[in-house]
All heavy atoms as a GROMACS GRO file, in nm:
protein
  610
    1MET      N    1   0.085  -0.121   0.002
    1MET     CA    2   0.002  -0.001  -0.006
    1MET      C    3   0.089   0.125  -0.002
    1MET      O    4   0.053   0.219  -0.069
    1MET     CB    5  -0.091  -0.001   0.120
    1MET     CG    6  -0.198   0.104   0.123
    1MET     SD    7  -0.323   0.068  -0.005
    1MET     CE    8  -0.437   0.187   0.035
    2LEU      N    9   0.193   0.131   0.077
    2LEU     CA   10   0.284   0.246   0.074
    2LEU      C   11   0.387   0.233  -0.035
    2LEU      O   12   0.417   0.120  -0.076
    2LEU     CB   13   0.350   0.253   0.212
    2LEU     CG   14   0.263   0.290   0.331
    2LEU    CD1   15   0.339   0.289   0.462
    2LEU    CD2   16   0.199   0.426   0.310
    3PRO      N   17   0.440   0.349  -0.087
    3PRO     CA   18   0.535   0.336  -0.191
    3PRO      C   19   0.665   0.272  -0.145
    3PRO      O   20   0.701   0.278  -0.031
    3PRO     CB   21   0.560   0.485  -0.228
    3PRO     CG   22   0.513   0.562  -0.116
    3PRO     CD   23   0.408   0.481  -0.048
    4GLU      N   24   0.733   0.211  -0.246
    4GLU     CA   25   0.862   0.145  -0.216
    4GLU      C   26   0.972   0.249  -0.180
    4GLU      O   27   1.052   0.230  -0.090
    4GLU     CB   28   0.908   0.063  -0.336
    4GLU     CG   29   0.818  -0.054  -0.365
    4GLU     CD   30   0.856  -0.122  -0.493
    4GLU    OE1   31   0.966  -0.091  -0.556
    4GLU    OE2   32   0.780  -0.210  -0.538
    5LYS      N   33   0.974   0.361  -0.255
    5LYS     CA   34   1.061   0.474  -0.222
    5LYS      C   35   0.986   0.604  -0.243
    5LYS      O   36   0.900   0.613  -0.323
    5LYS     CB   37   1.183   0.463  -0.311
    5LYS     CG   38   1.156   0.470  -0.450
    5LYS     CD   39   1.281   0.459  -0.537
    5LYS     CE   40   1.240   0.459  -0.683
    5LYS     NZ   41   1.340   0.431  -0.776
    6PHE      N   42   1.022   0.701  -0.156
    6PHE     CA   43   0.953   0.829  -0.162
    6PHE      C   44   1.040   0.920  -0.248
    6PHE      O   45   1.148   0.970  -0.207
    6PHE     CB   46   0.944   0.886  -0.018
    6PHE     CG   47   0.850   1.001  -0.004
    6PHE    CD1   48   0.710   0.976   0.006
    6PHE    CD2   49   0.898   1.131  -0.008
    6PHE    CE1   50   0.621   1.080   0.017
    6PHE    CE2   51   0.806   1.230   0.006
    6PHE     CZ   52   0.668   1.207   0.017
    7ASP      N   53   0.997   0.944  -0.372
    7ASP     CA   54   1.083   1.028  -0.463
    7ASP      C   55   0.995   1.140  -0.524
    7ASP      O   56   0.895   1.182  -0.465
    7ASP     CB   57   1.134   0.938  -0.573
    7ASP     CG   58   1.035   0.851  -0.651
    7ASP    OD1   59   0.916   0.874  -0.612
    7ASP    OD2   60   1.069   0.779  -0.741
    8GLU      N   61   1.033   1.192  -0.638
    8GLU     CA   62   0.973   1.310  -0.694
    8GLU      C   63   0.825   1.288  -0.732
    8GLU      O   64   0.744   1.381  -0.735
    8GLU     CB   65   1.055   1.369  -0.809
    8GLU     CG   66   1.070   1.273  -0.928
    8GLU     CD   67   1.194   1.190  -0.914
    8GLU    OE1   68   1.275   1.208  -0.822
    8GLU    OE2   69   1.212   1.099  -1.003
    9ASN      N   70   0.788   1.165  -0.770
    9ASN     CA   71   0.650   1.144  -0.800
    9ASN      C   72   0.556   1.174  -0.676
    9ASN      O   73   0.453   1.238  -0.690
    9ASN     CB   74   0.625   1.001  -0.842
    9ASN     CG   75   0.688   0.974  -0.976
    9ASN    OD1   76   0.707   1.061  -1.058
    9ASN    ND2   77   0.715   0.842  -1.000
   10GLU      N   78   0.590   1.128  -0.560
   10GLU     CA   79   0.512   1.139  -0.440
   10GLU      C   80   0.522   1.285  -0.394
   10GLU      O   81   0.423   1.340  -0.349
   10GLU     CB   82   0.556   1.049  -0.330
   10GLU     CG   83   0.517   0.903  -0.350
   10GLU     CD   84   0.606   0.824  -0.447
   10GLU    OE1   85   0.717   0.876  -0.485
   10GLU    OE2   86   0.572   0.714  -0.487
   11ILE      N   87   0.638   1.352  -0.407
   11ILE     CA   88   0.650   1.492  -0.370
   11ILE      C   89   0.558   1.577  -0.456
   11ILE      O   90   0.487   1.671  -0.408
   11ILE     CB   91   0.799   1.538  -0.374
   11ILE    CG1   92   0.876   1.467  -0.271
   11ILE    CG2   93   0.806   1.687  -0.356
   11ILE    CD1   94   1.028   1.486  -0.286
   12PHE      N   95   0.553   1.552  -0.587
   12PHE     CA   96   0.469   1.633  -0.674
   12PHE      C   97   0.323   1.610  -0.638
   12PHE      O   98   0.238   1.704  -0.641
   12PHE     CB   99   0.498   1.592  -0.822
   12PHE     CG  100   0.402   1.658  -0.918
   12PHE    CD1  101   0.422   1.790  -0.950
   12PHE    CD2  102   0.294   1.590  -0.970
   12PHE    CE1  103   0.333   1.855  -1.035
   12PHE    CE2  104   0.208   1.654  -1.057
   12PHE     CZ  105   0.225   1.790  -1.090
   13THR      N  106   0.288   1.485  -0.611
   13THR     CA  107   0.145   1.462  -0.575
   13THR      C  108   0.107   1.533  -0.449
   13THR      O  109   0.000   1.591  -0.445
   13THR     CB  110   0.130   1.307  -0.557
   13THR    OG1  111   0.163   1.238  -0.674
   13THR    CG2  112  -0.012   1.273  -0.516
   14LEU      N  113   0.193   1.534  -0.347
   14LEU     CA  114   0.155   1.607  -0.226
   14LEU      C  115   0.157   1.756  -0.250
   14LEU      O  116   0.070   1.825  -0.194
   14LEU     CB  117   0.259   1.562  -0.114
   14LEU     CG  118   0.245   1.425  -0.060
   14LEU    CD1  119   0.355   1.393   0.039
   14LEU    CD2  120   0.107   1.398   0.000
   15ALA      N  121   0.247   1.806  -0.326
   15ALA     CA  122   0.255   1.949  -0.356
   15ALA      C  123   0.128   1.993  -0.429
   15ALA      O  124   0.069   2.105  -0.406
   15ALA     CB  125   0.377   1.984  -0.425
   16ALA      N  126   0.089   1.916  -0.531
   16ALA     CA  127  -0.030   1.947  -0.607
   16ALA      C  128  -0.152   1.944  -0.522
   16ALA      O  129  -0.244   2.030  -0.530
   16ALA     CB  130  -0.044   1.851  -0.724
   17LEU      N  131  -0.166   1.847  -0.437
   17LEU     CA  132  -0.280   1.831  -0.346
   17LEU      C  133  -0.281   1.957  -0.251
   17LEU      O  134  -0.384   2.010  -0.232
   17LEU     CB  135  -0.272   1.700  -0.267
   17LEU     CG  136  -0.381   1.675  -0.165
   17LEU    CD1  137  -0.516   1.660  -0.242
   17LEU    CD2  138  -0.357   1.554  -0.085
   18ALA      N  139  -0.170   1.987  -0.194
   18ALA     CA  140  -0.168   2.106  -0.105
   18ALA      C  141  -0.203   2.234  -0.180
   18ALA      O  142  -0.274   2.322  -0.121
   18ALA     CB  143  -0.030   2.114  -0.037
   19GLY      N  144  -0.152   2.251  -0.298
   19GLY     CA  145  -0.182   2.370  -0.376
   19GLY      C  146  -0.336   2.377  -0.410
   19GLY      O  147  -0.391   2.484  -0.402
   20LEU      N  148  -0.390   2.270  -0.446
   20LEU     CA  149  -0.535   2.266  -0.475
   20LEU      C  150  -0.617   2.291  -0.358
   20LEU      O  151  -0.724   2.368  -0.366
   20LEU     CB  152  -0.572   2.134  -0.545
   20LEU     CG  153  -0.523   2.109  -0.686
   20LEU    CD1  154  -0.552   1.971  -0.728
   20LEU    CD2  155  -0.588   2.214  -0.783
   21MET      N  156  -0.578   2.241  -0.244
   21MET     CA  157  -0.656   2.260  -0.121
   21MET      C  158  -0.644   2.412  -0.079
   21MET      O  159  -0.742   2.469  -0.031
   21MET     CB  160  -0.610   2.170  -0.014
   21MET     CG  161  -0.647   2.021  -0.033
   21MET     SD  162  -0.587   1.914   0.093
   21MET     CE  163  -0.687   1.957   0.230
   22LEU      N  164  -0.529   2.471  -0.096
   22LEU     CA  165  -0.506   2.610  -0.066
   22LEU      C  166  -0.590   2.696  -0.159
   22LEU      O  167  -0.659   2.796  -0.114
   22LEU     CB  168  -0.360   2.648  -0.074
   22LEU     CG  169  -0.330   2.791  -0.038
   22LEU    CD1  170  -0.356   2.824   0.107
   22LEU    CD2  171  -0.183   2.818  -0.079
   23ALA      N  172  -0.594   2.665  -0.286
   23ALA     CA  173  -0.677   2.744  -0.377
   23ALA      C  174  -0.822   2.728  -0.349
   23ALA      O  175  -0.897   2.830  -0.357
   23ALA     CB  176  -0.646   2.696  -0.525
   24LEU      N  177  -0.864   2.609  -0.310
   24LEU     CA  178  -1.003   2.593  -0.275
   24LEU      C  179  -1.041   2.674  -0.149
   24LEU      O  180  -1.152   2.729  -0.136
   24LEU     CB  181  -1.038   2.441  -0.249
   24LEU     CG  182  -1.174   2.405  -0.216
   24LEU    CD1  183  -1.261   2.431  -0.340
   24LEU    CD2  184  -1.178   2.262  -0.183
   25TYR      N  185  -0.949   2.682  -0.061
   25TYR     CA  186  -0.977   2.757   0.059
   25TYR      C  187  -0.976   2.907   0.038
   25TYR      O  188  -1.059   2.979   0.096
   25TYR     CB  189  -0.870   2.726   0.168
   25TYR     CG  190  -0.882   2.800   0.299
   25TYR    CD1  191  -0.987   2.776   0.388
   25TYR    CD2  192  -0.796   2.906   0.327
   25TYR    CE1  193  -0.993   2.839   0.509
   25TYR    CE2  194  -0.811   2.977   0.449
   25TYR     CZ  195  -0.904   2.941   0.537
   25TYR     OH  196  -0.921   3.017   0.654
   26LEU      N  197  -0.892   2.957  -0.054
   26LEU     CA  198  -0.879   3.102  -0.078
   26LEU      C  199  -0.983   3.156  -0.173
   26LEU      O  200  -1.011   3.274  -0.170
   26LEU     CB  201  -0.734   3.132  -0.125
   26LEU     CG  202  -0.624   3.110  -0.022
   26LEU    CD1  203  -0.492   3.143  -0.089
   26LEU    CD2  204  -0.643   3.194   0.101
   27LEU      N  205  -1.033   3.073  -0.265
   27LEU     CA  206  -1.130   3.127  -0.360
   27LEU      C  207  -1.262   3.154  -0.297
   27LEU      O  208  -1.296   3.096  -0.201
   27LEU     CB  209  -1.150   3.020  -0.472
   27LEU     CG  210  -1.036   3.003  -0.566
   27LEU    CD1  211  -1.056   2.887  -0.656
   27LEU    CD2  212  -1.009   3.128  -0.648
   28PRO      N  213  -1.334   3.257  -0.347
   28PRO     CA  214  -1.462   3.287  -0.292
   28PRO      C  215  -1.564   3.172  -0.310
   28PRO      O  216  -1.562   3.101  -0.411
   28PRO     CB  217  -1.509   3.411  -0.369
   28PRO     CG  218  -1.428   3.416  -0.492
   28PRO     CD  219  -1.299   3.341  -0.463
   29LYS      N  220  -1.646   3.156  -0.212
   29LYS     CA  221  -1.741   3.041  -0.215
   29LYS      C  222  -1.857   3.083  -0.300
   29LYS      O  223  -1.944   3.168  -0.261
   29LYS     CB  224  -1.787   3.012  -0.070
   29LYS     CG  225  -1.674   2.989   0.029
   29LYS     CD  226  -1.586   2.868  -0.012
   29LYS     CE  227  -1.477   2.849   0.081
   29LYS     NZ  228  -1.352   2.910   0.052
   30ALA      N  229  -1.876   3.015  -0.423
   30ALA     CA  230  -1.986   3.049  -0.507
   30ALA      C  231  -2.109   2.957  -0.485
   30ALA      O  232  -2.220   2.993  -0.521
   30ALA     CB  233  -1.941   3.036  -0.650
   31VAL      N  234  -2.082   2.836  -0.424
   31VAL     CA  235  -2.193   2.744  -0.404
   31VAL      C  236  -2.186   2.694  -0.256
   31VAL      O  237  -2.083   2.714  -0.191
   31VAL     CB  238  -2.185   2.618  -0.499
   31VAL    CG1  239  -2.203   2.662  -0.642
   31VAL    CG2  240  -2.058   2.550  -0.483
   32SER      N  241  -2.295   2.632  -0.216
   32SER     CA  242  -2.294   2.583  -0.076
   32SER      C  243  -2.210   2.460  -0.067
   32SER      O  244  -2.171   2.399  -0.162
   32SER     CB  245  -2.442   2.552  -0.038
   32SER     OG  246  -2.485   2.433  -0.114
   33TRP      N  247  -2.177   2.418   0.059
   33TRP     CA  248  -2.095   2.303   0.081
   33TRP      C  249  -2.168   2.175   0.035
   33TRP      O  250  -2.102   2.080  -0.006
   33TRP     CB  251  -2.047   2.294   0.219
   33TRP     CG  252  -2.152   2.266   0.321
   33TRP    CD1  253  -2.236   2.356   0.388
   33TRP    CD2  254  -2.189   2.136   0.365
   33TRP    NE1  255  -2.321   2.288   0.466
   33TRP    CE2  256  -2.294   2.147   0.455
   33TRP    CE3  257  -2.148   2.008   0.336
   33TRP    CZ2  258  -2.362   2.041   0.522
   33TRP    CZ3  259  -2.209   1.902   0.402
   33TRP    CH2  260  -2.311   1.922   0.491
   34LYS      N  261  -2.297   2.170   0.038
   34LYS     CA  262  -2.366   2.051  -0.004
   34LYS      C  263  -2.358   2.039  -0.155
   34LYS      O  264  -2.340   1.926  -0.208
   34LYS     CB  265  -2.517   2.066   0.034
   34LYS     CG  266  -2.540   2.051   0.188
   34LYS     CD  267  -2.687   2.064   0.216
   34LYS     CE  268  -2.716   2.056   0.367
   34LYS     NZ  269  -2.853   2.075   0.397
   35ALA      N  270  -2.369   2.142  -0.227
   35ALA     CA  271  -2.362   2.140  -0.370
   35ALA      C  272  -2.214   2.106  -0.410
   35ALA      O  273  -2.189   2.025  -0.502
   35ALA     CB  274  -2.398   2.276  -0.436
   36GLY      N  275  -2.114   2.154  -0.335
   36GLY     CA  276  -1.977   2.123  -0.363
   36GLY      C  277  -1.950   1.976  -0.336
   36GLY      O  278  -1.873   1.912  -0.412
   37LEU      N  279  -2.005   1.930  -0.229
   37LEU     CA  280  -1.982   1.787  -0.191
   37LEU      C  281  -2.047   1.698  -0.298
   37LEU      O  282  -1.989   1.596  -0.336
   37LEU     CB  283  -2.044   1.758  -0.051
   37LEU     CG  284  -2.026   1.614  -0.001
   37LEU    CD1  285  -1.883   1.581   0.014
   37LEU    CD2  286  -2.103   1.599   0.124
   38ALA      N  287  -2.170   1.731  -0.338
   38ALA     CA  288  -2.237   1.645  -0.440
   38ALA      C  289  -2.163   1.652  -0.571
   38ALA      O  290  -2.144   1.551  -0.642
   38ALA     CB  291  -2.382   1.702  -0.462
   39ASN      N  292  -2.108   1.762  -0.609
   39ASN     CA  293  -2.029   1.782  -0.733
   39ASN      C  294  -1.903   1.700  -0.721
   39ASN      O  295  -1.861   1.625  -0.810
   39ASN     CB  296  -2.002   1.931  -0.752
   39ASN     CG  297  -1.954   1.955  -0.895
   39ASN    OD1  298  -1.964   1.873  -0.982
   39ASN    ND2  299  -1.896   2.075  -0.916
   40GLY      N  300  -1.835   1.708  -0.608
   40GLY     CA  301  -1.714   1.633  -0.584
   40GLY      C  302  -1.732   1.483  -0.595
   40GLY      O  303  -1.659   1.409  -0.652
   41LEU      N  304  -1.845   1.432  -0.530
   41LEU     CA  305  -1.873   1.292  -0.534
   41LEU      C  306  -1.910   1.240  -0.675
   41LEU      O  307  -1.867   1.139  -0.713
   41LEU     CB  308  -1.989   1.255  -0.434
   41LEU     CG  309  -1.958   1.266  -0.288
   41LEU    CD1  310  -2.079   1.249  -0.205
   41LEU    CD2  311  -1.848   1.165  -0.251
   42PHE      N  312  -1.981   1.328  -0.747
   42PHE     CA  313  -2.017   1.290  -0.885
   42PHE      C  314  -1.888   1.280  -0.965
   42PHE      O  315  -1.877   1.178  -1.043
   42PHE     CB  316  -2.105   1.397  -0.946
   42PHE     CG  317  -2.137   1.380  -1.094
   42PHE    CD1  318  -2.216   1.276  -1.134
   42PHE    CD2  319  -2.076   1.460  -1.183
   42PHE    CE1  320  -2.240   1.256  -1.268
   42PHE    CE2  321  -2.099   1.436  -1.323
   42PHE     CZ  322  -2.179   1.335  -1.361
   43PHE      N  323  -1.796   1.372  -0.964
   43PHE     CA  324  -1.682   1.368  -1.051
   43PHE      C  325  -1.580   1.260  -0.998
   43PHE      O  326  -1.509   1.204  -1.079
   43PHE     CB  327  -1.611   1.504  -1.057
   43PHE     CG  328  -1.688   1.594  -1.155
   43PHE    CD1  329  -1.750   1.705  -1.109
   43PHE    CD2  330  -1.689   1.564  -1.291
   43PHE    CE1  331  -1.822   1.784  -1.187
   43PHE    CE2  332  -1.758   1.648  -1.376
   43PHE     CZ  333  -1.823   1.760  -1.326
   44THR      N  334  -1.586   1.229  -0.867
   44THR     CA  335  -1.503   1.117  -0.823
   44THR      C  336  -1.557   0.989  -0.884
   44THR      O  337  -1.476   0.898  -0.924
   44THR     CB  338  -1.509   1.115  -0.669
   44THR    OG1  339  -1.451   1.232  -0.614
   44THR    CG2  340  -1.428   0.996  -0.614
   45ALA      N  341  -1.690   0.971  -0.886
   45ALA     CA  342  -1.747   0.852  -0.941
   45ALA      C  343  -1.717   0.845  -1.089
   45ALA      O  344  -1.691   0.734  -1.142
   45ALA     CB  345  -1.900   0.844  -0.914
   46MET      N  346  -1.726   0.958  -1.163
   46MET     CA  347  -1.694   0.956  -1.299
   46MET      C  348  -1.549   0.919  -1.327
   46MET      O  349  -1.516   0.845  -1.426
   46MET     CB  350  -1.728   1.089  -1.365
   46MET     CG  351  -1.880   1.118  -1.364
   46MET     SD  352  -1.975   1.003  -1.458
   46MET     CE  353  -1.918   1.021  -1.618
   47ALA      N  354  -1.459   0.967  -1.242
   47ALA     CA  355  -1.316   0.940  -1.258
   47ALA      C  356  -1.290   0.788  -1.235
   47ALA      O  357  -1.214   0.726  -1.309
   47ALA     CB  358  -1.231   1.023  -1.168
   48CYS      N  359  -1.358   0.731  -1.134
   48CYS     CA  360  -1.343   0.586  -1.113
   48CYS      C  361  -1.396   0.505  -1.226
   48CYS      O  362  -1.337   0.408  -1.269
   48CYS     CB  363  -1.412   0.554  -0.982
   48CYS     SG  364  -1.331   0.608  -0.837
   49PHE      N  365  -1.512   0.547  -1.284
   49PHE     CA  366  -1.566   0.477  -1.392
   49PHE      C  367  -1.476   0.488  -1.513
   49PHE      O  368  -1.450   0.389  -1.592
   49PHE     CB  369  -1.708   0.538  -1.427
   49PHE     CG  370  -1.772   0.479  -1.551
   49PHE    CD1  371  -1.817   0.354  -1.549
   49PHE    CD2  372  -1.778   0.548  -1.669
   49PHE    CE1  373  -1.873   0.294  -1.661
   49PHE    CE2  374  -1.832   0.498  -1.784
   49PHE     CZ  375  -1.882   0.368  -1.776
   50ALA      N  376  -1.427   0.604  -1.547
   50ALA     CA  377  -1.338   0.619  -1.660
   50ALA      C  378  -1.203   0.546  -1.641
   50ALA      O  379  -1.153   0.490  -1.734
   50ALA     CB  380  -1.302   0.771  -1.680
   51ASP      N  381  -1.160   0.534  -1.517
   51ASP     CA  382  -1.040   0.460  -1.487
   51ASP      C  383  -1.064   0.310  -1.514
   51ASP      O  384  -0.978   0.242  -1.574
   51ASP     CB  385  -1.001   0.484  -1.340
   51ASP     CG  386  -0.871   0.418  -1.302
   51ASP    OD1  387  -0.785   0.413  -1.387
   51ASP    OD2  388  -0.862   0.375  -1.188
   52GLU      N  389  -1.178   0.258  -1.476
   52GLU     CA  390  -1.209   0.115  -1.509
   52GLU      C  391  -1.223   0.095  -1.653
   52GLU      O  392  -1.178  -0.009  -1.706
   52GLU     CB  393  -1.337   0.080  -1.433
   52GLU     CG  394  -1.322   0.065  -1.283
   52GLU     CD  395  -1.227  -0.043  -1.244
   52GLU    OE1  396  -1.224  -0.148  -1.307
   52GLU    OE2  397  -1.152  -0.019  -1.148
   53VAL      N  398  -1.282   0.184  -1.725
   53VAL     CA  399  -1.303   0.164  -1.868
   53VAL      C  400  -1.170   0.172  -1.945
   53VAL      O  401  -1.139   0.090  -2.024
   53VAL     CB  402  -1.400   0.269  -1.920
   53VAL    CG1  403  -1.404   0.267  -2.077
   53VAL    CG2  404  -1.544   0.241  -1.869
   54LEU      N  405  -1.091   0.279  -1.911
   54LEU     CA  406  -0.960   0.292  -1.979
   54LEU      C  407  -0.864   0.184  -1.945
   54LEU      O  408  -0.781   0.148  -2.026
   54LEU     CB  409  -0.907   0.430  -1.952
   54LEU     CG  410  -0.981   0.550  -2.016
   54LEU    CD1  411  -0.925   0.679  -1.971
   54LEU    CD2  412  -0.989   0.537  -2.166
   55SER      N  413  -0.860   0.134  -1.823
   55SER     CA  414  -0.764   0.039  -1.782
   55SER      C  415  -0.800  -0.098  -1.836
   55SER      O  416  -0.714  -0.188  -1.843
   55SER     CB  417  -0.754   0.029  -1.627
   55SER     OG  418  -0.877  -0.026  -1.576
   56ALA      N  419  -0.924  -0.116  -1.888
   56ALA     CA  420  -0.959  -0.244  -1.950
   56ALA      C  421  -0.905  -0.249  -2.094
   56ALA      O  422  -0.901  -0.367  -2.148
   56ALA     CB  423  -1.110  -0.263  -1.946
   57MET      N  424  -0.864  -0.145  -2.152
   57MET     CA  425  -0.812  -0.144  -2.291
   57MET      C  426  -0.671  -0.184  -2.286
   57MET      O  427  -0.590  -0.142  -2.200
   57MET     CB  428  -0.832  -0.011  -2.355
   57MET     CG  429  -0.980   0.036  -2.360
   57MET     SD  430  -1.002   0.209  -2.411
   57MET     CE  431  -0.933   0.210  -2.574
   58HIS      N  432  -0.630  -0.269  -2.384
   58HIS     CA  433  -0.494  -0.326  -2.375
   58HIS      C  434  -0.378  -0.234  -2.390
   58HIS      O  435  -0.287  -0.240  -2.314
   58HIS     CB  436  -0.485  -0.438  -2.485
   58HIS     CG  437  -0.354  -0.498  -2.494
   58HIS    ND1  438  -0.298  -0.574  -2.391
   58HIS    CD2  439  -0.258  -0.494  -2.589
   58HIS    CE1  440  -0.174  -0.608  -2.422
   58HIS    NE2  441  -0.152  -0.563  -2.550
   59PRO      N  442  -0.375  -0.132  -2.481
   59PRO     CA  443  -0.254  -0.060  -2.501
   59PRO      C  444  -0.227   0.040  -2.389
   59PRO      O  445  -0.114   0.085  -2.370
   59PRO     CB  446  -0.270   0.012  -2.630
   59PRO     CG  447  -0.414   0.011  -2.661
   59PRO     CD  448  -0.473  -0.105  -2.587
   60LEU      N  449  -0.323   0.071  -2.309
   60LEU     CA  450  -0.306   0.168  -2.198
   60LEU      C  451  -0.264   0.093  -2.065
   60LEU      O  452  -0.325  -0.008  -2.035
   60LEU     CB  453  -0.433   0.246  -2.173
   60LEU     CG  454  -0.485   0.339  -2.288
   60LEU    CD1  455  -0.614   0.396  -2.255
   60LEU    CD2  456  -0.376   0.439  -2.316
   61ASN      N  457  -0.169   0.145  -2.000
   61ASN     CA  458  -0.129   0.088  -1.871
   61ASN      C  459  -0.120   0.205  -1.772
   61ASN      O  460  -0.023   0.276  -1.766
   61ASN     CB  461   0.005   0.020  -1.886
   61ASN     CG  462   0.044  -0.059  -1.752
   61ASN    OD1  463  -0.029  -0.054  -1.658
   61ASN    ND2  464   0.161  -0.117  -1.757
   62LEU      N  465  -0.230   0.229  -1.702
   62LEU     CA  466  -0.238   0.341  -1.614
   62LEU      C  467  -0.191   0.316  -1.473
   62LEU      O  468  -0.190   0.409  -1.390
   62LEU     CB  469  -0.385   0.389  -1.610
   62LEU     CG  470  -0.447   0.426  -1.742
   62LEU    CD1  471  -0.593   0.461  -1.728
   62LEU    CD2  472  -0.370   0.538  -1.815
   63TYR      N  473  -0.152   0.193  -1.442
   63TYR     CA  474  -0.117   0.163  -1.300
   63TYR      C  475   0.032   0.152  -1.275
   63TYR      O  476   0.073   0.125  -1.163
   63TYR     CB  477  -0.190   0.034  -1.259
   63TYR     CG  478  -0.338   0.056  -1.244
   63TYR    CD1  479  -0.421  -0.006  -1.340
   63TYR    CD2  480  -0.389   0.129  -1.144
   63TYR    CE1  481  -0.559   0.016  -1.327
   63TYR    CE2  482  -0.523   0.149  -1.135
   63TYR     CZ  483  -0.610   0.090  -1.223
   63TYR     OH  484  -0.742   0.113  -1.217
   64ASN      N  485   0.117   0.177  -1.374
   64ASN     CA  486   0.259   0.178  -1.348
   64ASN      C  487   0.311   0.326  -1.340
   64ASN      O  488   0.423   0.349  -1.380
   64ASN     CB  489   0.335   0.098  -1.454
   64ASN     CG  490   0.314  -0.047  -1.438
   64ASN    OD1  491   0.279  -0.094  -1.328
   64ASN    ND2  492   0.338  -0.119  -1.544
   65THR      N  493   0.235   0.416  -1.292
   65THR     CA  494   0.275   0.561  -1.279
   65THR      C  495   0.382   0.572  -1.169
   65THR      O  496   0.474   0.643  -1.186
   65THR     CB  497   0.150   0.644  -1.248
   65THR    OG1  498   0.054   0.621  -1.348
   65THR    CG2  499   0.193   0.790  -1.248
   66PHE      N  500   0.361   0.500  -1.062
   66PHE     CA  501   0.456   0.511  -0.953
   66PHE      C  502   0.550   0.388  -0.945
   66PHE      O  503   0.576   0.329  -1.048
   66PHE     CB  504   0.376   0.527  -0.818
   66PHE     CG  505   0.308   0.663  -0.808
   66PHE    CD1  506   0.172   0.671  -0.824
   66PHE    CD2  507   0.382   0.779  -0.792
   66PHE    CE1  508   0.113   0.795  -0.822
   66PHE    CE2  509   0.318   0.902  -0.782
   66PHE     CZ  510   0.187   0.910  -0.802
   67ASP      N  511   0.595   0.350  -0.832
   67ASP     CA  512   0.703   0.251  -0.819
   67ASP      C  513   0.666   0.107  -0.857
   67ASP      O  514   0.746   0.040  -0.915
   67ASP     CB  515   0.750   0.253  -0.678
   67ASP     CG  516   0.812   0.390  -0.633
   67ASP    OD1  517   0.862   0.458  -0.730
   67ASP    OD2  518   0.800   0.423  -0.520
   68SER      N  519   0.544   0.073  -0.831
   68SER     CA  520   0.510  -0.068  -0.852
   68SER      C  521   0.382  -0.073  -0.932
   68SER      O  522   0.302   0.021  -0.935
   68SER     CB  523   0.491  -0.142  -0.723
   68SER     OG  524   0.368  -0.098  -0.653
   69PRO      N  525   0.354  -0.191  -1.006
   69PRO     CA  526   0.230  -0.200  -1.074
   69PRO      C  527   0.103  -0.218  -0.990
   69PRO      O  528  -0.003  -0.212  -1.037
   69PRO     CB  529   0.257  -0.325  -1.165
   69PRO     CG  530   0.358  -0.402  -1.090
   69PRO     CD  531   0.448  -0.299  -1.016
   70ASP      N  532   0.130  -0.247  -0.858
   70ASP     CA  533   0.013  -0.259  -0.769
   70ASP      C  534  -0.043  -0.122  -0.730
   70ASP      O  535   0.018  -0.022  -0.748
   70ASP     CB  536   0.057  -0.330  -0.644
   70ASP     CG  537   0.106  -0.472  -0.680
   70ASP    OD1  538   0.057  -0.533  -0.783
   70ASP    OD2  539   0.190  -0.528  -0.607
   71LEU      N  540  -0.161  -0.122  -0.671
   71LEU     CA  541  -0.224   0.000  -0.631
   71LEU      C  542  -0.157   0.045  -0.496
   71LEU      O  543  -0.136  -0.031  -0.407
   71LEU     CB  544  -0.374  -0.030  -0.601
   71LEU     CG  545  -0.464   0.087  -0.603
   71LEU    CD1  546  -0.459   0.163  -0.733
   71LEU    CD2  547  -0.612   0.041  -0.577
   72GLU      N  548  -0.122   0.176  -0.495
   72GLU     CA  549  -0.060   0.237  -0.382
   72GLU      C  550  -0.143   0.348  -0.321
   72GLU      O  551  -0.246   0.384  -0.378
   72GLU     CB  552   0.073   0.301  -0.425
   72GLU     CG  553   0.180   0.198  -0.468
   72GLU     CD  554   0.305   0.267  -0.509
   72GLU    OE1  555   0.319   0.394  -0.501
   72GLU    OE2  556   0.404   0.199  -0.541
   73LEU      N  557  -0.100   0.397  -0.212
   73LEU     CA  558  -0.169   0.509  -0.148
   73LEU      C  559  -0.174   0.631  -0.233
   73LEU      O  560  -0.280   0.701  -0.243
   73LEU     CB  561  -0.098   0.542  -0.013
   73LEU     CG  562  -0.152   0.657   0.066
   73LEU    CD1  563  -0.294   0.632   0.116
   73LEU    CD2  564  -0.067   0.691   0.184
   74PHE      N  565  -0.070   0.662  -0.303
   74PHE     CA  566  -0.067   0.785  -0.386
   74PHE      C  567  -0.148   0.765  -0.508
   74PHE      O  568  -0.188   0.865  -0.572
   74PHE     CB  569   0.074   0.823  -0.415
   74PHE     CG  570   0.148   0.884  -0.302
   74PHE    CD1  571   0.215   0.805  -0.212
   74PHE    CD2  572   0.139   1.018  -0.278
   74PHE    CE1  573   0.277   0.868  -0.100
   74PHE    CE2  574   0.196   1.076  -0.169
   74PHE     CZ  575   0.268   0.996  -0.080
   75ASP      N  576  -0.183   0.644  -0.554
   75ASP     CA  577  -0.281   0.623  -0.661
   75ASP      C  578  -0.418   0.673  -0.612
   75ASP      O  579  -0.494   0.726  -0.699
   75ASP     CB  580  -0.283   0.484  -0.701
   75ASP     CG  581  -0.156   0.436  -0.769
   75ASP    OD1  582  -0.091   0.520  -0.837
   75ASP    OD2  583  -0.115   0.317  -0.757
   76PHE      N  584  -0.447   0.648  -0.490
   76PHE     CA  585  -0.578   0.692  -0.437
   76PHE      C  586  -0.584   0.847  -0.428
   76PHE      O  587  -0.686   0.909  -0.451
   76PHE     CB  588  -0.606   0.635  -0.300
   76PHE     CG  589  -0.652   0.493  -0.303
   76PHE    CD1  590  -0.575   0.395  -0.239
   76PHE    CD2  591  -0.771   0.458  -0.363
   76PHE    CE1  592  -0.620   0.266  -0.242
   76PHE    CE2  593  -0.814   0.328  -0.370
   76PHE     CZ  594  -0.740   0.228  -0.306
   77ILE      N  595  -0.474   0.908  -0.391
   77ILE     CA  596  -0.465   1.052  -0.373
   77ILE      C  597  -0.485   1.120  -0.514
   77ILE      O  598  -0.556   1.219  -0.527
   77ILE     CB  599  -0.332   1.100  -0.315
   77ILE    CG1  600  -0.329   1.045  -0.164
   77ILE    CG2  601  -0.318   1.247  -0.318
   77ILE    CD1  602  -0.198   1.075  -0.096
   78ILE      N  603  -0.428   1.062  -0.613
   78ILE     CA  604  -0.443   1.118  -0.750
   78ILE      C  605  -0.587   1.102  -0.794
   78ILE      O  606  -0.648   1.189  -0.848
   78ILE     CB  607  -0.350   1.049  -0.848
   78ILE    CG1  608  -0.205   1.101  -0.823
   78ILE    CG2  609  -0.388   1.083  -0.990
   78ILE    CD1  610  -0.105   1.037  -0.913
   0.00000   0.00000   0.00000
């Protein structure tokens, strides 16, 4: 579950996550938290669905982005 080595891939993932969370905190709130939560859950479900569809195709290999071909913690963060 944890990465084999902590290198620039994991650092970039954490930096991007921190930057997006900071931007979300600093931007003005245009919608309620309920609408934002519903929107976030919808797009998370769509991303999981697209991940399953695209990973079933033979020429694409989306799971060797990090150190191992198995699913890691940083794959969930992405």
